[in-house]
Structure formats: C-alpha cells, structure tokens
N, C-alpha and C positions, 0 to 999 in steps of 0.2 A: 495192668501196667497201676502201682500200687500210687497214691498220692504223694508217699518220698521221692519218688523214680520221676513223678509227673512232675513236682517243684524243683528238681534237678536238672531236668532236661528245660523245663522254661525258664527260670530263677539263673543257671547255669551257664548250658551248653550253646542256648540263643542266642542267650547277651553273649555271649565268648565272640560267636560270628557274628553278632554287632561290633564292639568293639574292637576286635581283632582285626576289621575290616578295615577300621579305622586307625589303628595302630600301624598298620603294611603299607599305607599310604602316605606316614610321616616322611618328610626329610632329612631325615637322622644322619645318614654319612655319605661321602662322599663317593662311592662306589653305587653306579646311577642303578633305580630298577631293583636294588636289593630285596625292601621286602616284597615285592608284586612279584620276584624272582620265585619266592621262599613256599609261597603254595603249587609251586609247577616239583621244584623237588620233592617235596615233601608226597607231590602225586608219585614221580618219580623212585621214590624209596618203596612206595607200597606196592607199585606193579612191577617194580624191579625185584624185591624181596619174595613175591608171590609166584612169578618166572622163577627163582633160585640164582638168579644174579649175586654176583658178589659186590659188599658196597665199594670197593674200588670202581668194578665196571658201570656201578649206580652213578656215580660222581662223574668217573670219565666222560660216559651218553651224554649224561646232562650238559655239559660243560662243551659238546660237542654241538651240541642243538636248540642251545641257547645264550653261549658266550664264546664262541669259537675262537675269537681274537683272543683273547684271553692267555698271557702265557704265567708259566707257573708262580712266580711271586707273585700275581695279581690274582689267580686262583688262591692262589693261599689265603690273598686279603679279603677276597668275596667269601671263601670260606667263616671268615673270622667274623665277620658281619654277620652273618648267617647264623651262627652261633648267639651273638649278641641277642638278635633279632626272640632266638628260642627263649634264651636265659626269662627277656622282659615276657613273652608270652606266659610261662610260669607264673610269673609276677601275677598277671592280671589273671589267671585260673583262681591262685590264691585269694585274690581279692574280690573275687566272686561269690567262692565257699564261703568268705567270712561275712558277705555280705547277707548271705543266704542262706546263716545258720542257721537261726533261729526256726528257718521251715522246711529244711532238708534234714535236721534232728530232730527227736523228740523232745523239745526242751519242755519237762512236764515233772519239774522237781517238788513243785508244791504240791502235784501230783501224787509223787511218788511217796510221799512224807504222809499226803494224805489217806492214801494205800497202806502204809507198814501201821498208821496209827490206828486203823481201822481193824486191821489183822490182829495188834499184838489185844487190843481188847476183844476181837472175835476168840481168841486161842487165851485170854485171862492169859497173858503175860506181862501185863504191868512191871511186876518187880524186877524180873531179868530186863526188860526196856530202860528199867530206872538206871541201873546197875550200868548198862551198856552208856548209856547218855552220860555216863558221869566218868569213866573210864577211856570208853572205847578212844581209838585213834586212828586218822590215818598222818603219814606223811612223804612227804614229797620233796625228791630233793633233786636240785637241778646240777646237772654236772658240763664239766666245759670240754666235753668231747666233740672233735668237730665234724660232726654230720651236719652243721647248716650253713652256708656260704652267704647269706646275706650279709654284707655291711651295715654300720647303724644307719647311713642314708637312707639306702635303698631301704629299708623295716619304714623308717620314718612316711617316704612316700607310699610305700606300699598300702601304710595306716590311713593317709589321706584318700588313696585312692577306693578302698572300702568304704570308707564315709561318702565317696560321691555316687561311687555308684549303687549306695543302699537311699540316697538320696535324688536318685535318675539326675544327677547333674552333667548331662553329655559334655558340653561344652569342656568344663571342667573335668571334667574324666579325659577328655584327650590330652589337656594341656598338659595333665599329669603321667601320661604316657609318654608326650614328648621330653618331658624332665626325665624320665624315667630311662630312654632311650640315649640322653647323653648323659648318665651319669654311670660313673665306672662302677661294677659289679666286684672289681677282684681290687686286694692290698697289693700292695706293692711289697710289704715284709707282713713279718711273720706276726703274729698280735701277740704282745704279753701278755701271762695269768692274768695281771692287772686289767689287762686290756679287757679280757675275756670276763673278768668278773664285774666290770664297768657295765657290760653289754648286757649281762642276766639282773642286776640290779635296775635295771629300768622295766622288766620284765615286773619286781617283785613289786615296784614301788606302783606301777601304773595298772597291773591288771590283778596279781593276785591279791595285792590288799585292799582293794574294792570287791572284788568276785568272792576272797574268802571271808567277808567282812556282808557281804548280802545273802551266804549261803549259811553264817551264823543266825544272821536274824529270820532268816525261815525257817527255820529248826526251833527256835526257839517260839516263831508263832504257833508250831503244833505243839512244842511239848513248856510251856513257860517256865522260866525258872531252872528246866535241868541240867542245863549245861553252865551254867555259871561257875562248876565249881571243877569242871574239866579242861585245865590247861593245855592239856594235848590232843585236841580234837580234832583241830588242824591244824599241824604244825609244816616248817617249811626245813629243809635241809641247804645246804652249798657247798659244792667241792672245789670250784676255783678258790685258787687259791691258797687250799689245804691239802688236795690232792697230790702227794708228789709221785705215785707210782709211775715210775718213767719219765719223768718230766723234771729233771735236773734245773730248770727254769724259774721252778718255785722254791724259797725259801721263807726264812722266820717272818723277815722283812716284809716279805707281800703279805704274808698271815696276816698278819696285826695289820698293816695297811686293809685289807680288802673287810675284817673286824669292824674296824674304825667305818669304812666307808657303808657298811651294811646300817651300824645303830644310827648314822646321818640320815640315809636315804629312810628307814624308819620315821626318825624325830621328822622330817621333813614331811612325811606322810604324816604324822599326829598331829602337827603346830598344823597344816592345811586344814585338816578335819575341825580342828579348835577352833580355827579364828571362824569355819562359819557355823558352829555350834554359836560361839559369841554371837552371833547376830542375833541369837533367838533368845538368849539369856540375860535379858533388860532387866531382870527383877534384882532389888536388894536385896543384899546378902549370898547371892546367885553370881552377880554379874562382877564382883570382888573376887572370887576364888577363880572364876575362868579366867579373868584377866590377869592373874598373877601367874597363871599355867601358863596364858601366853605368852608375860616376858620373862617365864624361865625357857620357853622353849627357841625363843628369841635368842637369848645368851647361848643356849647350849648351840644353835647351829653358827653362833658368830665367835666362839672359844672354842681355837684349836688344839689348846692343851689336857678339853678333857678335865681340868678340874672340877668346875662345878657341873658334871652333868648331873639329869634328874636322876631320884632315883624311883623305880617302879612304883614301888609300896608307897610311897608317896600321892604319888600320882595316883592311887587309886581310891588311899584316904578320903583326899582332896575330893574326888567325881564324887565317891560314897556321900559327901557333907552336901555336895550341890544337889545327887539325889534325893535325899531328905528333905530336904529345903523344898523342893518342887512336890514331894507328894503332903508335907506335911503346911507348907503357907499356898503353893500357886495351881492346887488343883490337878499337878501331875503335869500338866502345861509342856509339851517337846520332853516328856522323864525319856520317850523311845530313845532319841537319840543322844543320851548319855549312857545309855543301858545297850545301843549299838558299840559306842566309843568303848566303852571298859570289857565290852567282850574280848575285841582287839588285840586291846592292850593285854589282856590275861593269854592269849594265844600267844603274840609277838614280842612280848615283854620287851627289852630294848636291844635285840637282837636282832628280829626279823626271821634270820633264818640260822641256823643252826651250823656251824663250818666242821666237817668231818675231816679231821688229817688221816690221810693215807699215804703206805709207804708197803713195798714186798716186801715177804719174807726173807727174802735170800738178802738184800740191803740191811733189814734188821739183823738178820745175822752177821753179816761184815761187823755191823756197827757194835754188836755185841762182842765180839771179839776182838775188836779192836778195845774196848771198853777192860775185858778182860786183861791182856795185855801190859797197858796204860795202868790199872790200879790191882796188880795181885795180892791177893791174898782177903779180896772182896770174896771172890769165888774159889772152891777147892779147884786146884790143878790140876784134878783130874776129872772135874766136872763130866765130859763127853765120857769119860768109861765106866759113871754111873749107873744104875739102873736108873728107867725113867722114872720110877718113884723117889729116887732119891735127887733125881735132879731138878726134879719140881718143890722139892724139900727147897733146897738151894734156893732155887731163884724165888721162890715167894718168902722167904723168909727175909730175904736183905731188906737190909735198912743204913742210912747214913747218907752224904752226899756227894758227888764225883763231881771234878772240875770240869765244864765243858769246852771251854778255851781251849786248851791243850790242845785237844787235837787237831793235825794239819788237816787230814781229808777232809774238803767241806762237804763233803756228801754226809760225812760219817759223823759230821759235826751240826750239821743242818738236823739231821734223824735227833738228834738229842736235842739240840733245843730247839725240837718243835715242839716236845714235851712241857720244855718252861714256858714255851709261846701260849698252850690252852690254858696253862695257870692264871696266865698274863690277861688270858683273854675273858675267864670267866669272872675276875676281879673288876674290870671294867664294865663289861656288859652282861652280868650273870653266868650261875651255872649251865643254863641252856643253850648258852652264846658258840661254847665249846666242850663237848662232854665226850669224844668218842673218836676212839684210835681204830683204822680199820688195816689190815693186816691182809694186804692181796698173797696167791699164791699160797693160803696158808696150808700147813701140812700135817698142824694139830696139835698137842696139846703144850707142848716144850715153846714152840713161835710165842703163841699168849702167852706162857709165862715169863717169855723172853722181857714182852713189852711192857709187862705189869715189871719185872725186874727195873728197866729204866726208867719206866718213871719215877718210879720210887728214890730214885737214884739221884736222877737230873732236877725233881721238883718236889716231889709231896714228900719223900723220907719215912718220918712214923706217924704223920696225919693221915686220917682216912684218903683214900686212893678216892677219890672224884672225878672218873675215869671210866669209860664202858671200853671196854677191850673188845673189839669185835671179830671175829675169825671170818675173813673170806672164804669160800670153797667153791673150787672149781673144774677141776679136773673127776673125770669119771672117778679115779681112784679116792680122790679127795674125800668126794660126795659120798663115794661109802664108806670110808673110817670117817665120815664126821661127827657120827651117833657116840661112836665108843669115846672120840677126840673129847667131847663134852661131858661123857660119863667121868670119865678120867680125873677131867680138872673139880668136876661136880663135888667129886667124892676126896677133894683135896680139903683139910679144914682149915686153913688161908685161904680157898680161896673162894670158899662157902662164906666165909667171913666177910670177904670183900662182895660178895652178893649181897648178901644180910644188909651191907651200907650202900646194895644201891638199888634198895627195893626189892629182892628178890629176885631180877630180871636178867636175864640174857640177852644180849640182840646177838642172831646170828646170818651173815649175809653169805646168798649164794650166786653165785654170777651166771647166769643166760647165757652172755655173749660168748666168753671164753670155751663155758662148757660145751657148747654148742659146737664153737670151734675145733674143741677136743672129740668128743664124742658124737657127733650127729648129732643134727634133727631130735629125731625118740630118744636115744638114747637118754640126751640131756635134759628134755623135760622130764620125763618118767624118772632119770635119778635124781632130779633136784626132790618130785615128789617123793620119792620113798626117802631121798635123806631127811627129807620136812618131816616124814612121819617117827623115822627115827629117832630122832633130837625132840622131836615130842613128845613119844614115850618116856625115852632117857630122864628128860624134863622133868616130866610131871612124877616119875617114881622119888625127883630126887628134889621136889617140892621146888623148883624152879621156876618160873613164867618166862616162858622160852620168846623173842619179838622177834618174826624172820624178817629180814629189809632184802629185798628182793633187787638186784641188779639187771634191769632189764634195757636194752636200747631200744632203738626205733623200731628200726624192721620184725617182722615176724621169725630172724633167722636170730635174733639177738633177745628176744624174749618181747619184742612189741605183738603189735596186734590187738586183740581186745581182753584188754585188762578187765574190764567191768566182768566178762565172764569167766575169766581164770579164778581172780577172787571168789565168786561165786561159786566156783566148784569145788572148794575145800571143803572134804566130810569133817567129822569130830575125829577124825586119828591126825588132822594137822590143827595145833593150835594157831587163830587169826585173831586173837584179842587187840592185834595192831596191823594196819597195811603201811608198810613201806616199800617204796620204789624208788629206784631213780628215773627221770626224765631228761632228754639230752637233746642237742640237735636240732631236727625237724618234727620230733616229737612235742618240743615244748610251742614251737608256732605254730604249727597244726592243731595241737588238743589244748594249749591253753597261750595262742596269740592274743587274743580279744576276749575281754570282761565275760560275755556271756558263754564261751567256751570251755573256758577256765569254771565258771560256777557248773558247769553242765559236767562236766568231766570231773570234778571236785565232786559232785554230787554225786556221781556215779559208782565211785569208789567207795562210799562213805554207803552208801544203799546199800554197796553187793557186800563190804563188811557184816552191815545187822541184818540184811536176811540170812547170809550166812550162818551167823551167829545164832539170829531167834526160829528161822523157821526151815533151813535148806541143809543141816548138820547130817540130817539121816539119809538124806532124798539124794545128799551127795556121795557120801560112801560108796566105794567099789567092793563088788562083791568079790569071793575067791576064786570066782571063775575069772571077772572079769578083771584081777590082778596078773593073775596067769596068763591070760591072752593078752595082756599089753607088755606082759615082762617077757613074755617068746616075742612079739613084736619088737622090742627095744634091743634085743640082742640079734634077732636077724639084721636089723636096721642099723645096727654098729655095727656088725660085718661088715654089711654093703660098703659104709663109708670109710670102716679101715681099711676097708683093701682097697677105694680110691685114692686114700691119701697113702698109702705105703705102695702103690702105681709109683714105677721111676721118673715116669714125666709128671707126677703130679705139681710139683712146687714147681720142674723149669715152665710148666705150660702157666702156672702164675706168671711171673717172671718174664717169659717170654710172649705170653698173647693175650697177658690182662694190663689194668692200668695201676695192678700194684703199687708200684716202685715207685707212680708219680704221686699217690697223696703225699711222700715227702717233699717233693718240690714243689709243693702248692704251697703259697703261705694261708694255710686254714685254720692254723692254730698254734697254738704256743709247747705242746708237747708232739716230740719225735713220732714219728709213725710205727715204729717198731725199739723194740726193747733190744740192748746192748749195742755195743759198736764195729760190732764185723759187717766186712763187705759183702760176704755171701747172704743171700737172704734164707735164711733158717726159721722152720717150721713155728719150732720156739718160741722165738722172738718178735711174731705176728703178733702183733695187735689187732682185734677179734674186729675192732671199726673200719681197716683198710681190708682185713679178709673178705668180711664179707661184701662190703662195697665193691672189691675189686667183681667177686662173682654177680656183683647187680652190676655194674658198669657192661658187662659181657653177655647179660639180658639173660642168664645162665641160673642165677639164685640157687647154686648149690645147699648152701647149709642150710636154707630153707624146704628144701622138701628132701634133698636125695637119701635113701633108704625104705623111707617110707612104700612107696611101691611094692620092692620087693619084699618087705615084711606083709604087707597086705596079700600080695599074689601068693606066698606061705600060705596062711591059712585059709584062702580060698583054695586051696591044691590038696589040702590038710581036711578039706571038706566042712571049714568052721566059717563059711563068708557070712550066714546068714546068723554067726554069735557076733562078726563084726557089726554087721548094721544094726545088732540088736544094743553091741557096746555104745554105740555111736548116738543113737536115741535115746540113751538112758542112761548117760554118763555126761554130766557138764564139761568134766574136763578132757574125756577124748573127743567129746564135739568140739573144743575150742583147739585143742590140735588139731585136729582137719583143716578147722575154719581157719587159722592162721596158715595153715601150710597151703590153703587156697590161694591165700592170698599172696603169698610168696611164689606162686605159679602163676596167679592172674599177671605178674610184672614180668612175667618172661616172655622170650622172643629168639627161639633158636634159630629162626629164619637170619639173623642179622650173623650167627657165625658158620651158617651153613657151608659157606664157602672153606671154613677148617675141616669137612669132611674128605676133602682131597688132599692135604696136607701132609705131604711127604712123613712128616717126623711126630708131627700132634693129628690125625687123621682118624686114627683107630682111638682115640684115647678120648676124642670129641665124640665121637660114637656110642662109648661108655656111658658119657652125661647126658647124652640125647636120648638112649634108651630110659635109661632109669626115669624121666621125666614121663616120658611117654606112656611107660607105664604106672608110675604114680596118677597120670592123670585120668589115664582110665579106672583104677582100682576107687579114688577117692571119690568118684563120681558112683560109682557103682555102688558103697556102700553107703553113701549119704543120701542117694536115691534122687540127687540134682540132674537138672538135663545138664548145666554147665557151673563152670564155678563163679561160688557166692550166690548164688540164685538168692537165698535169703538175705541177701543185706543188698539190696539194688545201688542205693547208693553207693557205698564203697565201689561196686562194680564198676559205676560207670565212670565216679572221679578218674576210676585207675585205666577207663577206656581213655579218659579224654587226654589225661596226662602223658597216658603211653603213645597218641596218637601224633601230638605236637611234639615230643619230644625226638620222634623217631627219625629227623632230617637231623639232628644234633648226635645221633648212635650210628650214624651211618658216618655221618664224618668223622667223629672218633675212632672207625675200624679204619675207616680212607686210612687216617695218620698214622694209623698204629702198624698198617702195611707198608707205607713208605720208611717210615723208622727203617723196618726192618731191612725194607732193601738199599737204605743210607748208610747201614751202620760198617759197610766197610769201605765206607766214604765219610769218614769222618768230621772231614773239612770240608763237607760240601757246605753250602750257604744257607741248605733249606732243612738240613736236620734237625736246626734247632729251634725253628719255626714248627716244625709240624710235633717235636716235643712239647713246645707251649700250647697248640693246639689241643695236644690230648688232655694239658692240666687245665684248660679253657671250659673243654667239653667238661670236664668232673664234677664243674657247680652244676651248671644247669639239669642234668641226669639227677642228681643228689636232689636237690631240692624239687624236684618233678615226681620224686617217688615219695614227699612226706605220705608219712599214714594220714587218712582221712576220716577215719573211723571211727 
C-alpha cells in the first residue's frame, strides 16, 4: 500500500465510518429508524446482487424482514428518506476528500516548477522557456451544463463541513450534518440562466481569484519578471448567459446582465485586496494613491449606471507609481503585494471571465435565410446556387448595417442582437470580455462565413471585426472534414485579412461529448486527435496559429478523466501553444471546489503545457506503426458501436429502461435536456449529458468503453497483442485512452440490471452490452498488465469504490421505482405512479453527485 492509498484510507474511509455513524443516529425524519436501517438495506443490496436477485426482490424482501407493517404509500415514504440520507452521505465524502486534499494528492507545484527550471537549465532551453512564459496560456471555461445538483445552500454547508473536519471539530461537524439533513437538496423551480451564472461567479470570486493569484506568484518565484507581459497565462471563460445552443431562455438582456455581474464580482475582489494592501501602505506618497483607488472602487461598486467605471490602464499606471515609490523611497517594503495584485489585474482585466456566445449552425442558418428575405439585394438571390468560392466571396465581402428590430421571430432577433451585445460588452469591460462566437454543429467554411457576414451587418460594418469566429466540430464526418474546411477559409483573401487583424490566430473547438455520442469512445478520441493534426498541418502551411479549444465534459465518456495526461500526450504534429477546455458540473466542484484543488489542477494544466512544448514533443509522437494500429482499432470500435446504435432496440431501451426522460423533468438546469420539440425521442436531438448520464444511472457506462474490447480482441486474434502492449507502454495518448476507459468501467455494475437478462423484449440487447463489457474488462487488463482496473491510481480507485458502495441502495431504489413505473403505466390514474416517477428524479441527483471525478 503506497502513501497516498494509506492516507486515503485513514483520512477519508476511516473518518467516513466515524462521522457516518454519528449521522445515521441523528433524529432527522418522522419515519423512525430510517438511518439505522440504511446499513441493513445496503447489506441486503450487496448480498442480493451477489446472488443475482432483482432490485424489486431485494427491496420487497427487505421490507418483509424489517418493516412488514408498512403499506405501499409508507414504503414509498421510507425509500424517499433513504434517498435523502444517501444524498447527504455523498456530501460527507466530498467534504472528507476536500479536507484531506493536500495529503491524498501530490501537492508539489513548487517542486514541479523547480524541476522544470532545473531541466531547462540542464538542456539549455532558457530562450524557449522565456518565449513560453511570455506567450503560453491556459483558458478554463466554466459552463452551465447541469451535471452538478447541489444548490447554493448545500454547497455552503459542504464548505463549512470541510473546514470543521479539517480542524477535527467533531461536535460542530455533527451539528452541520444535522443541518444538512434538514436542508432540501432539490429545486422546486428550474434555475434561470442568470441563476446559473450567479452560482458560478461564486467560484470565480472565492476560488479562482485567490488560486490564480497564488499560482502566478509561485511561477514568479522561479522565473522572476518573466510573466509580467503575458496577459493570457491563466484566463477564464464563461458560458452561462452566452450559451444559446438549445437554450431558448438565454437572451441579450441575460448576456449583458451577466457581463455586468462578472465585472462587479471582480471589482469586489479587487477592492477587498486593495483594502488589505492599504493597511500596509501607510507611507507618504504611497498612501494617497492607494486611498484614491480605494475610493474609486467604492464609487464603482455603488454606481449602478457604470458611467464612472475605473479604467484598467489607469489602475495599472497608479500601481506602477506605487511600486516606484516603494523601490525608491521605502526599501521595497511590501512591494510583493503590489506586484501580486498587478499580476491578477493583467490576467483578469475588468471582465474576470470572457463570455462566449454560442449558437447552433442550424439556427444561424435559419437566421441568415431570414436576413436574406427581409433585406433583398444584400446578397445575390441565387447565392446557394453558386460555387463554394463564390458563396464565400459574397459572404465575406458584405458590408453595411441592417435593422435587427424588424424580425418577428424572437430566436432570429436574439441571434442577430447577440452580435450587438458582444460589441456592447467590449465597450464596457474591454475587448477580452467577449470576443468569441462559437458555432455548434459546424458543418464547414460556409457556416463560419455566415457568422462573419452577420457580425458585419449587425454590429461592425466596415470596422475591423473584433470577433473570433470559432467552429465547433463534433460528428465523425465533420471532424474528418475539419482540416479542409479551415484550409478553404485560410486561402480566402478576406478571411486572411480578418485573421491578420486577430493576431494571425484561429480558434477551433472540438467536441468530445457529442463526438463520443456520435462515433463511440475510440473513434471520437482518435478522430479528434487526427482532426487536430490535419488542422495543425494546414494552419502551419497557411501561416496561421491554431488554438484548440476542447469541449470536455465531466466523465471520461465526454472527454473527462485525466486531463494532465491528455495534454502531456500531444506530439509535435499538434499545436499546443495554448490549452483551452471547458469544465462543468461535478468537475467544477471536484477539481476546483476549494482553493487548494484549483491551484493544484490549474498548475497541472500549466506544467503539462510547458513540459509538452519543451520536453515531450518527440516522445509523444506516434510512429507510423502505432498510428496504423490505432486507426484499425478505432474503425473496429466504431463499427461495433455503430451496430449497437443501429439496433432497433437501442432507443427503445434508453426510453423504456433508463432515466433519460427524467432529466428533462427534473429542475436541474435552465436548458432543455434535448434539442427540438418532437415528443418522440430522437437520437440526433439527444444532448450528450442526458445520453451519457442515462447509461451512467444504469451503471452500464456504454459511451465510456463500448467497442474498445472488440477492437483489442481483433488485434489479439491477428497476433498483435504484444504490439498493443508496446503501444500502451510507449504512447501517453493511448495510455490515457485506456486509463480513462478503465475509470468508466470502474463505475459500472451490471449486477444492478442483471434482471433485464430475462426481459422478454430487452434481454438479448442487455446481453450484447454485457458481453462487450466483459471483453473490454479482460482486454484492458491484458494490454496494461494490471491485475485490477486503475491499479496505478489508488486514490481514484479507492474513491470510486467508496462512492459506489454508498450509492448502491440509491441505485437499487431507482431500479425498483422504474420497474414499478413499467407496471403502473397501464394504470395512469394509479396514485403511486407519480410518486415513483418523482423517486426516479430524486435518485438522479445523488447518483450523479457521487460519480464526480476525483482524479
């Protein structure tokens, strides 16, 4: 047992047993002995599933033995109370892991930077390091995707619980657990997009602001003055209020309101830090400058009109004066506080996080058609009959202005006016506050040119376009065509001029979530890797710096998992001068929920980028043999997954046996759970989150492994098993691929749904999935040489084991409810049907919160 595993068991598992024993005895509910009976239900679930029993039999037998007097309505009430206990047990685990964070993670960022510095000196790479420190950057983008269900008041208790556990305050911890037991975990109403923004600004102000500052200070210790001019070293992005893709509740008013809230939150952080600095700046000449800035911030924070907002350049110039005074007249006393403050200002400006506006290409296309109809003559009438080059000529050369208020369709009008909003935000908070328009479902160069044309007609006219138009390529086919689409644009003189005005840089977003949904685990990851290579090659040929923005979700099936390993795996065939990625839901709380975790994970991203650019580029490259091997496997995996998708029972299985439709019924986010308004569940309308989530609730996790086993087995049968092992040991990319799939499989439990094996309709379909799981499990252990999944990651393995154990009764209850719903659907008037449906929705929360990634 290594030190991290020992620390996890002592600081998390043993303490969980202690605090959980206190928690289960608390008098929280009217149903007597609910907490005391929970361990017995858990034991019944473990034994029952080991013996092949169904969730229905397990629950019914439990009631016969322990609560035979309860009628059905009372049983339902009891099961709801069990769900509430399990939800809160998961919060306790979260708090314990956060309290032990420094000891169960390798918190050695200072050593990392020292090691990098030493290696740079040994290899004589000082010039390359200086360039990276001046130009490299990471951008972490907070999204509003609903994959974390703790409301604000629960998060507040969790924070206090973490502190109490850290300080070994057992009595206070007990009180907080009791408070937790009496605090609701669910929302009666859906949150608005602005509510979601407010929730995430808490993380910005309380976690990211101090964590980024701490990290910048640490880097400056090892490389003094080298990052002073880099405004992009660590920046934040923000989707709540700007992401319109499938969310009809986001509008221009929301976008502008969120931008102002971001500035207000940041100004509050600046003001608080300035007041702390002011206590040390008591010297003549210095105090007066700081006092003036203090009053300016106080005025801005109480000035609703924004007319007297502080200018960032003025703020920096005044701090420069203070620094000079300290150097010249006060022996540099407390000068480090001024430098630290200034570093944060350069990163955050007065925007805190850049708002990205995002819309689906189909909505953009509809909007464009309406513009053509209302404004004849702006574009050729036969535009879509022209060649691609002629279409691009017409779209990219257009100038002039249109009246956006004349459009009756609210979605069309908002799409147009969102482009105006971007310019408004830039004028108020600076250009970096909003400068990207992301095109979901982007099909190619014409989609990009449409946005350029609309931006000119709505807002910029003849002025240089201060907007980065970002295509988001997601499907297998779109990923394959991404390189050629970008080449077509790069070669066009008008677009080339636009890029020159954007510092010669093009951002391209690649979607892991929808890529996996469309093409399966292997093909999505390999397809994105190859797309990056294609776009990199073409961008270099056209003298364009390409920046890849990765749409990564929480679980590995949506691009989550070990991000440090992923970014360490990029060879010299992929540009990685910037690292940009989305973080969402449980990833925000698990990776960035406390300052220590945020500084650690941001530091990991930075060091991954620096090491990859300085040291790993050749080692990360794939040989021709390796590429051919991965290509063969990705095709095999894709074919296996495509066959499953094409199975006539694929969608009926999700609709009838999973929780997929309950995502839309739960008040978990402002955005609908699917695109389109069709009553029938269509695969193309499914969002990746409920799609992946439904498989997760079933504990089958199909998108995270399906097809991998078949692909590896085919190679073994072709006599290439040793080649696969060699690939695993030599390729960081392939190792990350296998490792992240192992994480998905570690969270599977086919015993939960084994009863479906006998289902008249779905039995054979269930067996298809189960057999691929068994094959994948066997093959990944063969290839890795491990005896258990995640053998080299004890912390993650133990965390998953603890969480899966705690959540088992909740999963059994969920399946029990789904089975009863199936029976009662023939009796729609039955009084218990709605209660069982509500039980399924409530069980969603705890299961997803329990599955958060803690790697």
